[in-house]
Backbone as JSON, one array per atom type, in Angstrom:
{
  "sequence": "LVVELDAADAGLAVGRTAEASARIRTSRQLAVDGLREARAAVAELRSGADAVPERGPADPVAAVESVLRGPVGVQLGASLDVLGPARPVGAEVAAALAAVAREGLTNANKHAPGARVAATLAFEPGTVRLEVVNGLAASGSAAEPVSALSDTGGGAGLRGLRERVHAVGGRLEAGAEGRRWVLAAACPAPAIGPAAPGDPAATSRGTRA",
  "N": [[8.89, -2.62, 8.44], [9.96, -4.4, 10.32], [9.49, -6.77, 8.94], [11.25, -6.49, 6.73], [13.75, -6.37, 8.05], [13.8, -8.88, 9.33], [13.82, -10.48, 7.06], [16.28, -9.74, 5.98], [17.98, -10.74, 7.96], [17.42, -13.47, 7.7], [18.42, -13.85, 5.14], [21.17, -13.34, 5.51], [21.77, -15.49, 7.13], [21.86, -17.62, 5.39], [23.81, -16.96, 3.66], [23.15, -15.06, 1.69], [24.24, -12.38, 0.97], [24.11, -10.09, -0.7], [21.37, -9.79, -1.18], [20.53, -9.41, 1.46], [21.84, -7.02, 2.07], [20.5, -5.26, 0.34], [17.95, -5.33, 1.46], [18.46, -4.21, 3.94], [19.07, -1.6, 3.21], [16.57, -0.89, 2.24], [15.17, -1.05, 4.64], [16.26, 1.09, 6.05], [15.25, 3.26, 4.57], [12.52, 2.91, 5.01], [12.45, 3.39, 7.75], [13.17, 6.08, 7.82], [11.01, 7.21, 6.4], [8.9, 6.44, 8.09], [9.55, 7.83, 10.44], [9.22, 10.44, 9.55], [6.45, 10.48, 9.1], [5.56, 9.99, 11.7], [6.44, 12.29, 13.03], [4.84, 14.19, 11.75], [2.34, 13.37, 12.67], [2.6, 13.81, 15.43], [2.94, 16.58, 15.44], [0.42, 17.34, 14.58], [-1.15, 16.47, 16.73], [-0.15, 18.16, 18.7], [-1.28, 20.53, 18.04], [-3.5, 21.07, 19.49], [-6.13, 21.15, 18.79], [-9.57, 20.24, 19.07], [-10.77, 18.71, 17.17], [-9.71, 17.38, 14.07], [-9.45, 19.56, 11.4], [-11.37, 19.49, 8.4], [-9.74, 18.53, 5.49], [-8.67, 19.64, 2.22], [-9.31, 18.64, -1.26], [-7.61, 15.75, -2.59], [-5.15, 14.02, -4.56], [-5.74, 10.85, -5.49], [-4.35, 9.09, -7.13], [-1.69, 9.96, -7.06], [-1.27, 9.54, -4.33], [-1.4, 6.73, -4.03], [0.57, 5.95, -5.85], [2.83, 7.01, -4.6], [3.28, 5.23, -2.57], [3.63, 2.77, -3.9], [5.88, 3.33, -5.36], [7.74, 3.47, -3.43], [10.38, 2.07, -1.32], [9.75, -0.69, -0.77], [7.8, -1.28, -2.68], [9.26, -0.89, -5.07], [11.15, -2.88, -4.73], [9.52, -5.14, -4.96], [8.67, -4.88, -7.54], [6.26, -3.55, -8.13], [3.3, -2.66, -9.93], [1.04, -0.24, -11.41], [-2.19, 0.31, -12.62], [-4.42, 2.68, -13.93], [-7.78, 3.19, -14.19], [-10.45, 4.71, -15.92], [-11.51, 8.19, -15.82], [-9.37, 10.06, -13.9], [-9.87, 11.71, -10.75], [-10.01, 14.23, -8.13], [-10.22, 13.32, -4.64], [-11.51, 13.21, -1.25], [-9.13, 14.11, 1.28], [-8.88, 12.27, 3.36], [-9.85, 9.94, 2.23], [-7.97, 9.5, 0.19], [-5.73, 9.04, 1.8], [-6.53, 6.69, 3.07], [-6.63, 4.91, 0.9], [-3.93, 4.88, 0.2], [-2.98, 3.6, 2.46], [-4.1, 1.08, 2.1], [-2.69, 0.23, -0.17], [-0.14, 0.11, 0.96], [-0.45, -1.89, 2.91], [-1.04, -4.02, 1.23], [1.43, -4.38, -0.09], [3.04, -5.03, 2.12], [1.88, -7.45, 3.02], [2.31, -9.1, 0.78], [5.09, -9.13, 0.75], [5.61, -10.44, 3.14], [4.26, -12.95, 3.03], [4.45, -13.97, 0.44], [7.1, -13.66, -0.82], [8.84, -12.36, -3.59], [6.77, -12.69, -5.35], [4.83, -11.25, -7.99], [3.43, -8.01, -7.79], [0.49, -6.33, -8.46], [-1.4, -3.45, -8.92], [-4.61, -1.91, -9.23], [-6.34, 1.01, -9.87], [-9.47, 2.16, -9.98], [-11.73, 4.45, -11.29], [-15.02, 5.16, -10.76], [-18.5, 6.13, -11.17], [-19.13, 8.08, -8.44], [-17.54, 6.47, -6.84], [-14.34, 5.15, -5.9], [-12.1, 2.57, -6.57], [-9.65, 0.39, -5.3], [-7.5, -2.19, -6.06], [-5.28, -4.6, -5.01], [-3.12, -7.03, -6.02], [-1.45, -10.14, -5.68], [0.58, -13.01, -6.42], [0.24, -16.25, -4.87], [2.34, -17.79, -2.4], [4.18, -20.66, -3.23], [3.22, -23.82, -2.01], [5.23, -25.38, 0.33], [7.56, -24.38, -0.78], [11.01, -23.57, -1.51], [11.81, -21.17, -0.53], [13.41, -19.62, 1.89], [12.74, -17.36, 3.65], [9.93, -17.33, 3.84], [8.33, -18.88, 5.8], [9.39, -17.85, 8.16], [8.88, -15.07, 8.05], [6.14, -14.93, 7.85], [5.08, -15.07, 10.35], [5.64, -12.69, 11.58], [4.89, -9.46, 13.04], [1.78, -8.18, 14.49], [-0.55, -9.28, 13.62], [-2.73, -7.68, 13.24], [-3.03, -6.09, 11.08], [-4.84, -6.19, 8.79], [-7.27, -5.98, 10.13], [-7.12, -3.45, 11.38], [-6.84, -1.94, 9.07], [-9.27, -2.39, 7.78], [-10.97, -1.08, 9.56], [-10.09, 1.52, 9.18], [-10.74, 2.01, 6.5], [-13.52, 1.71, 6.64], [-14.06, 3.92, 8.21], [-14.04, 6.06, 6.45], [-16.28, 5.63, 5.05], [-16.09, 3.48, 3.32], [-15.48, 0.09, 2.07], [-13.79, -3.0, 2.68], [-12.23, -5.83, 1.27], [-10.64, -8.98, 1.49], [-8.77, -11.78, 0.44], [-8.07, -15.11, -0.83], [-8.09, -15.83, -4.29], [-8.25, -18.28, -6.34], [-5.03, -18.82, -7.45], [-4.21, -16.41, -6.52], [-3.79, -13.62, -4.27], [-6.01, -11.26, -3.14], [-6.52, -7.93, -2.33], [-8.89, -5.61, -1.79], [-10.4, -2.43, -1.97], [-13.17, -0.25, -1.72], [-14.16, 3.01, -1.96], [-16.13, 5.92, -1.17], [-16.34, 8.47, -3.6], [-17.29, 11.16, -4.54], [-17.69, 13.69, -7.08], [-15.63, 16.37, -6.48], [-14.22, 18.47, -7.39], [-12.09, 19.93, -9.97], [-10.23, 17.84, -12.27], [-7.05, 16.55, -11.28], [-4.09, 18.51, -11.94], [-2.5, 17.84, -15.0], [-3.55, 15.3, -15.29], [-4.82, 13.17, -17.71], [-7.81, 13.32, -19.69], [-8.64, 10.99, -20.64], [-10.31, 7.79, -20.82], [-8.96, 5.73, -19.64], [-5.77, 4.79, -18.31], [-2.42, 3.64, -18.09], [0.18, 3.05, -15.76], [3.55, 2.65, -14.66], [4.6, 1.82, -11.61]],
  "CA": [[10.3, -2.52, 8.8], [10.32, -5.67, 10.95], [9.52, -7.78, 7.87], [12.48, -6.32, 5.97], [14.9, -6.74, 8.88], [13.79, -10.33, 9.49], [14.24, -11.07, 5.79], [17.72, -9.53, 5.87], [18.6, -11.7, 8.87], [17.31, -14.8, 7.08], [19.34, -13.88, 4.01], [22.53, -13.47, 6.02], [21.95, -16.83, 7.7], [22.13, -18.59, 4.32], [24.86, -16.43, 2.79], [22.66, -14.16, 0.63], [24.65, -11.07, 1.47], [23.63, -9.02, -1.57], [19.94, -9.62, -0.88], [20.42, -8.84, 2.81], [22.25, -5.62, 1.99], [19.42, -4.5, -0.29], [16.85, -5.22, 2.41], [18.87, -3.27, 4.98], [18.88, -0.26, 2.64], [15.13, -0.66, 2.24], [14.78, -0.82, 6.02], [16.63, 2.46, 6.42], [14.3, 4.19, 3.96], [11.26, 2.75, 5.73], [12.6, 4.06, 9.04], [13.13, 7.53, 7.55], [9.63, 7.56, 6.06], [8.08, 6.29, 9.28], [9.85, 8.93, 11.35], [8.59, 11.64, 9.0], [5.01, 10.39, 9.36], [5.35, 10.13, 13.14], [6.6, 13.7, 13.36], [3.65, 14.9, 11.29], [1.24, 13.03, 13.57], [2.83, 14.51, 16.7], [2.67, 18.0, 15.21], [-1.03, 17.5, 14.52], [-1.66, 16.34, 18.09], [0.28, 19.32, 19.47], [-2.04, 21.71, 17.64], [-4.47, 21.31, 20.55], [-7.5, 21.21, 18.27], [-10.43, 19.15, 19.51], [-11.04, 17.87, 16.0], [-8.87, 17.72, 12.92], [-10.29, 20.19, 10.4], [-11.47, 18.79, 7.11], [-8.75, 18.99, 4.52], [-9.18, 19.78, 0.87], [-9.2, 17.51, -2.18], [-6.29, 15.16, -2.78], [-5.01, 13.18, -5.76], [-5.56, 9.46, -5.04], [-3.33, 8.42, -7.95], [-0.39, 10.32, -6.48], [-1.16, 8.93, -3.01], [-1.1, 5.31, -4.2], [1.86, 5.83, -6.52], [3.91, 7.31, -3.67], [3.54, 3.99, -1.82], [4.14, 1.73, -4.81], [7.22, 3.74, -5.8], [8.61, 3.43, -2.28], [11.4, 1.01, -1.37], [9.19, -2.05, -0.84], [7.16, -1.42, -3.99], [10.31, -1.07, -6.08], [11.72, -4.21, -4.48], [8.57, -6.15, -5.45], [8.31, -4.61, -8.93], [4.82, -3.26, -8.15], [2.79, -1.87, -11.05], [-0.25, 0.4, -11.18], [-3.04, 0.7, -13.74], [-5.48, 3.61, -13.56], [-8.91, 3.03, -15.1], [-11.43, 5.76, -15.79], [-10.95, 9.53, -15.67], [-8.96, 10.32, -12.53], [-10.41, 12.93, -10.17], [-9.65, 14.37, -6.72], [-11.1, 12.76, -3.61], [-11.19, 13.76, 0.05], [-7.79, 13.74, 1.73], [-8.96, 11.07, 4.19], [-10.01, 8.8, 1.33], [-6.68, 9.27, -0.44], [-4.85, 8.44, 2.8], [-6.98, 5.31, 3.28], [-6.19, 4.13, -0.26], [-2.49, 4.69, 0.34], [-2.79, 2.58, 3.5], [-4.43, -0.21, 1.48], [-1.54, -0.13, -1.01], [0.98, -0.24, 1.84], [-0.74, -3.2, 3.51], [-0.9, -5.03, 0.17], [2.86, -4.65, -0.28], [3.55, -5.71, 3.31], [1.41, -8.83, 3.03], [3.02, -9.84, -0.28], [6.48, -9.29, 1.18], [5.65, -11.4, 4.24], [3.7, -14.27, 2.75], [4.77, -14.45, -0.9], [8.24, -12.9, -1.33], [9.18, -12.65, -4.98], [5.58, -12.68, -6.19], [4.55, -9.98, -8.64], [2.33, -7.25, -7.2], [-0.15, -5.45, -9.44], [-2.5, -2.67, -8.35], [-5.5, -1.24, -10.18], [-7.15, 2.07, -9.27], [-10.57, 2.36, -10.93], [-12.64, 5.54, -10.97], [-16.38, 4.9, -11.2], [-19.38, 7.18, -10.68], [-19.31, 8.13, -7.0], [-16.71, 5.49, -6.12], [-13.01, 4.81, -6.39], [-11.75, 1.23, -6.11], [-8.26, -0.01, -5.39], [-7.29, -3.63, -5.93], [-3.87, -4.98, -4.98], [-3.11, -8.48, -6.26], [-0.16, -10.8, -5.79], [0.52, -14.45, -6.46], [0.43, -16.92, -3.59], [3.58, -18.55, -2.27], [4.0, -22.09, -3.51], [3.25, -24.65, -0.81], [6.44, -26.17, 0.46], [8.63, -23.85, -1.6], [12.31, -23.54, -0.84], [12.15, -19.79, -0.15], [13.61, -19.69, 3.35], [12.09, -16.35, 4.49], [8.47, -17.38, 3.86], [7.76, -19.3, 7.07], [9.85, -16.98, 9.23], [8.26, -13.76, 7.97], [4.68, -14.99, 7.95], [4.69, -14.96, 11.76], [6.0, -11.4, 12.14], [3.78, -8.52, 13.2], [0.8, -8.54, 15.49], [-1.72, -9.89, 13.02], [-3.86, -6.75, 13.27], [-2.95, -5.21, 9.93], [-6.08, -6.15, 8.02], [-8.35, -5.5, 10.99], [-6.97, -2.01, 11.48], [-7.08, -1.35, 7.75], [-10.71, -2.43, 7.54], [-11.55, 0.0, 10.35], [-9.73, 2.8, 8.55], [-11.55, 2.17, 5.29], [-14.9, 1.92, 7.08], [-14.17, 5.26, 8.78], [-14.29, 7.01, 5.37], [-17.47, 5.19, 4.35], [-15.79, 2.46, 2.33], [-15.48, -1.31, 2.5], [-12.55, -3.69, 2.34], [-12.3, -7.27, 1.13], [-9.32, -9.6, 1.34], [-8.86, -13.23, 0.4], [-7.48, -15.81, -1.97], [-8.91, -16.13, -5.47], [-7.4, -19.18, -7.11], [-3.64, -18.71, -7.05], [-3.92, -14.99, -6.26], [-4.32, -12.99, -3.07], [-6.6, -9.99, -3.57], [-6.91, -6.95, -1.32], [-9.68, -4.66, -2.56], [-11.13, -1.42, -1.2], [-14.05, 0.65, -2.47], [-14.43, 4.18, -1.12], [-16.93, 6.94, -1.83], [-15.52, 9.5, -4.25], [-18.1, 12.07, -5.34], [-16.93, 14.74, -7.76], [-15.48, 17.5, -5.56], [-13.38, 19.51, -7.97], [-11.54, 19.6, -11.28], [-9.22, 16.79, -12.28], [-5.73, 17.01, -10.86], [-3.3, 18.99, -13.07], [-1.7, 16.85, -15.7], [-4.26, 14.04, -15.5], [-5.54, 13.18, -18.97], [-9.25, 13.09, -19.61], [-8.93, 9.71, -21.3], [-11.07, 6.89, -19.95], [-8.06, 4.82, -18.93], [-4.35, 4.98, -18.52], [-1.61, 2.68, -17.35], [1.46, 3.58, -15.31], [4.43, 1.69, -14.0], [5.05, 2.42, -10.36]],
  "C": [[10.78, -3.82, 9.42], [10.42, -6.78, 9.89], [10.84, -7.7, 7.1], [13.7, -6.75, 6.78], [14.96, -8.25, 9.11], [14.24, -11.03, 8.21], [15.74, -10.9, 5.58], [18.48, -10.52, 6.75], [18.57, -13.11, 8.29], [18.26, -14.92, 5.91], [20.79, -14.06, 4.46], [22.79, -14.88, 6.53], [22.28, -17.87, 6.64], [23.12, -18.04, 3.29], [24.41, -15.54, 1.66], [22.97, -12.72, 1.02], [24.14, -9.92, 0.61], [22.16, -8.72, -1.31], [19.75, -8.98, 0.48], [20.79, -7.37, 2.81], [21.15, -4.75, 1.39], [18.26, -4.3, 0.68], [17.2, -4.27, 3.56], [18.72, -1.84, 4.48], [17.4, 0.1, 2.6], [14.64, -0.34, 3.65], [15.11, 0.6, 6.46], [15.63, 3.46, 5.84], [12.94, 4.1, 4.65], [11.31, 3.47, 7.08], [12.52, 5.58, 8.86], [11.7, 7.97, 7.26], [8.72, 7.48, 7.28], [8.3, 7.41, 10.28], [9.19, 10.22, 10.87], [7.09, 11.64, 9.29], [4.71, 10.56, 10.84], [5.47, 11.58, 13.58], [5.38, 14.51, 12.94], [2.47, 14.62, 12.2], [1.38, 13.75, 14.9], [2.52, 16.0, 16.55], [1.18, 18.27, 15.17], [-1.64, 17.41, 15.92], [-1.31, 17.57, 18.94], [-0.52, 20.58, 19.14], [-3.09, 22.06, 18.69], [-5.9, 21.39, 20.08], [-8.29, 20.02, 18.76], [-10.73, 18.19, 18.38], [-10.14, 18.32, 14.86], [-9.76, 18.35, 11.85], [-10.27, 19.43, 9.09], [-10.48, 19.38, 6.13], [-9.34, 18.95, 3.12], [-8.99, 18.54, 0.03], [-7.76, 17.03, -2.3], [-6.31, 14.27, -4.01], [-4.77, 11.73, -5.32], [-4.51, 8.71, -5.85], [-1.95, 8.7, -7.37], [-0.19, 9.64, -5.13], [-0.77, 7.45, -3.11], [0.26, 5.12, -4.84], [3.01, 6.09, -5.55], [4.28, 6.09, -2.84], [4.19, 2.95, -2.73], [5.53, 2.06, -5.33], [8.2, 3.8, -4.64], [9.53, 2.23, -2.33], [10.85, -0.4, -1.48], [8.52, -2.28, -2.19], [8.16, -1.63, -5.1], [10.92, -2.45, -5.96], [10.84, -5.31, -5.06], [8.17, -5.93, -6.9], [6.83, -4.29, -9.09], [4.45, -2.38, -9.34], [1.43, -1.3, -10.7], [-0.93, 0.72, -12.49], [-4.13, 1.61, -13.21], [-6.57, 3.52, -14.62], [-9.94, 4.11, -14.85], [-10.77, 7.11, -15.62], [-10.64, 9.84, -14.21], [-9.54, 11.66, -12.05], [-10.0, 13.02, -8.69], [-10.67, 13.7, -5.81], [-10.75, 13.47, -2.3], [-9.84, 13.26, 0.52], [-7.81, 12.46, 2.56], [-9.12, 9.82, 3.34], [-8.69, 8.47, 0.66], [-5.71, 8.6, 0.53], [-5.23, 6.99, 3.06], [-6.54, 4.42, 2.12], [-4.69, 3.88, -0.22], [-2.19, 3.62, 1.39], [-3.1, 1.2, 2.96], [-3.25, -0.68, 0.62], [-0.38, -0.59, -0.14], [0.77, -1.62, 2.47], [-0.61, -4.31, 2.47], [0.55, -5.39, -0.07], [3.43, -5.43, 0.9], [3.15, -7.18, 3.34], [2.12, -9.67, 1.98], [4.45, -10.12, 0.14], [6.62, -10.34, 2.26], [5.33, -12.81, 3.78], [4.05, -14.83, 1.37], [5.93, -13.66, -1.49], [8.61, -13.34, -2.73], [7.99, -12.66, -5.9], [5.36, -11.3, -6.79], [3.34, -9.32, -7.98], [1.79, -6.28, -8.25], [-1.33, -4.76, -8.78], [-3.3, -2.01, -9.46], [-6.34, -0.24, -9.41], [-8.21, 2.44, -10.3], [-11.51, 3.46, -10.43], [-14.0, 5.26, -11.6], [-17.27, 6.01, -10.67], [-19.58, 7.08, -9.16], [-18.41, 7.24, -6.19], [-15.33, 5.4, -6.75], [-12.63, 3.48, -5.77], [-10.25, 0.99, -6.3], [-8.16, -1.5, -5.15], [-5.8, -3.91, -6.01], [-3.81, -6.5, -5.01], [-1.68, -8.99, -6.29], [-0.37, -12.3, -5.86], [0.74, -15.04, -5.08], [1.76, -17.66, -3.58], [3.29, -20.02, -2.52], [4.12, -22.89, -2.23], [4.52, -25.48, -0.79], [7.59, -25.68, -0.38], [9.92, -23.76, -0.79], [12.71, -22.13, -0.43], [12.22, -19.71, 1.37], [12.82, -18.64, 4.13], [10.6, -16.55, 4.68], [7.93, -17.73, 5.23], [8.16, -18.37, 8.2], [9.09, -15.65, 9.22], [6.76, -13.82, 8.16], [4.2, -14.84, 9.38], [5.05, -13.62, 12.37], [4.79, -10.5, 12.22], [2.77, -9.03, 14.21], [-0.46, -9.15, 14.94], [-2.94, -8.99, 12.97], [-3.9, -5.85, 12.06], [-4.25, -5.08, 9.17], [-7.24, -5.63, 8.86], [-8.3, -3.97, 11.12], [-7.25, -1.31, 10.16], [-8.57, -1.32, 7.44], [-11.42, -1.31, 8.31], [-11.28, 1.35, 9.71], [-10.56, 3.06, 7.31], [-13.01, 2.42, 5.65], [-15.1, 3.34, 7.59], [-14.43, 6.32, 7.7], [-15.49, 6.58, 4.53], [-17.26, 4.11, 3.32], [-15.89, 1.05, 2.88], [-14.22, -1.98, 1.97], [-12.8, -5.18, 2.28], [-10.9, -7.82, 0.91], [-9.49, -11.11, 1.34], [-8.21, -13.8, -0.84], [-8.51, -16.04, -3.05], [-8.05, -16.98, -6.39], [-5.98, -19.11, -6.57], [-3.23, -17.26, -6.81], [-4.46, -14.6, -4.88], [-4.77, -11.59, -3.47], [-6.99, -9.17, -2.35], [-7.61, -5.82, -2.08], [-10.45, -3.72, -1.64], [-11.97, -0.58, -2.15], [-14.44, 1.79, -1.54], [-15.28, 5.18, -1.88], [-16.05, 8.04, -2.39], [-16.4, 10.37, -5.14], [-17.22, 13.13, -5.99], [-16.86, 15.95, -6.84], [-14.6, 18.6, -6.14], [-12.86, 19.07, -9.31], [-10.5, 18.51, -11.16], [-7.88, 17.38, -11.9], [-4.93, 17.46, -12.07], [-2.47, 17.89, -13.68], [-2.4, 15.54, -15.92], [-5.02, 14.11, -16.81], [-7.01, 12.89, -18.77], [-9.65, 11.77, -20.26], [-9.64, 8.8, -20.31], [-10.19, 5.9, -19.22], [-6.63, 5.21, -19.2], [-3.64, 3.94, -17.72], [-0.3, 3.31, -16.95], [2.25, 2.45, -14.67], [4.96, 2.35, -12.75], [6.3, 1.72, -9.86]]
}
């Protein structure tokens, strides 16, 4: 949300009113979504349970798509490819993968605005992998928001994300590969139930998120 508002401010400062208006609309949607998640978290804390009960299987494709189809993902033109036969995973794993997708979008928006973002969700025996890739910002480019937005936030996004992925038994890698920035997570995903309704049994599929 801070990234979007800072970008809107930078746009207004140089007369990009249409771009600023679009980012303000995105900011509103992010605020609405964040409030909904905060309310759900508070409701869970109010339950008084000592431990959160284990939840049932979840669809990781839907979890990742919900992020990529959100306001920031649409703004960045994010795409998603699904490789291998999709299958349910634990709810905590699906939530961790969604968090990886969200961090990938945030980092691209901060450090390489305008770069294309492409995500791949690969189902392998016992494992599900998510890779979020974007191009790097050109050194010395004329995109005004780049330097301003790169300093926003507390710098703990990747650290917190790594802890979250580790908590579900997975691992996270992040770094530059040539002219690309790659954020990749691998999480355990043993077969725990039938494929989600509507998922084809084909070995691969591609979707546009």
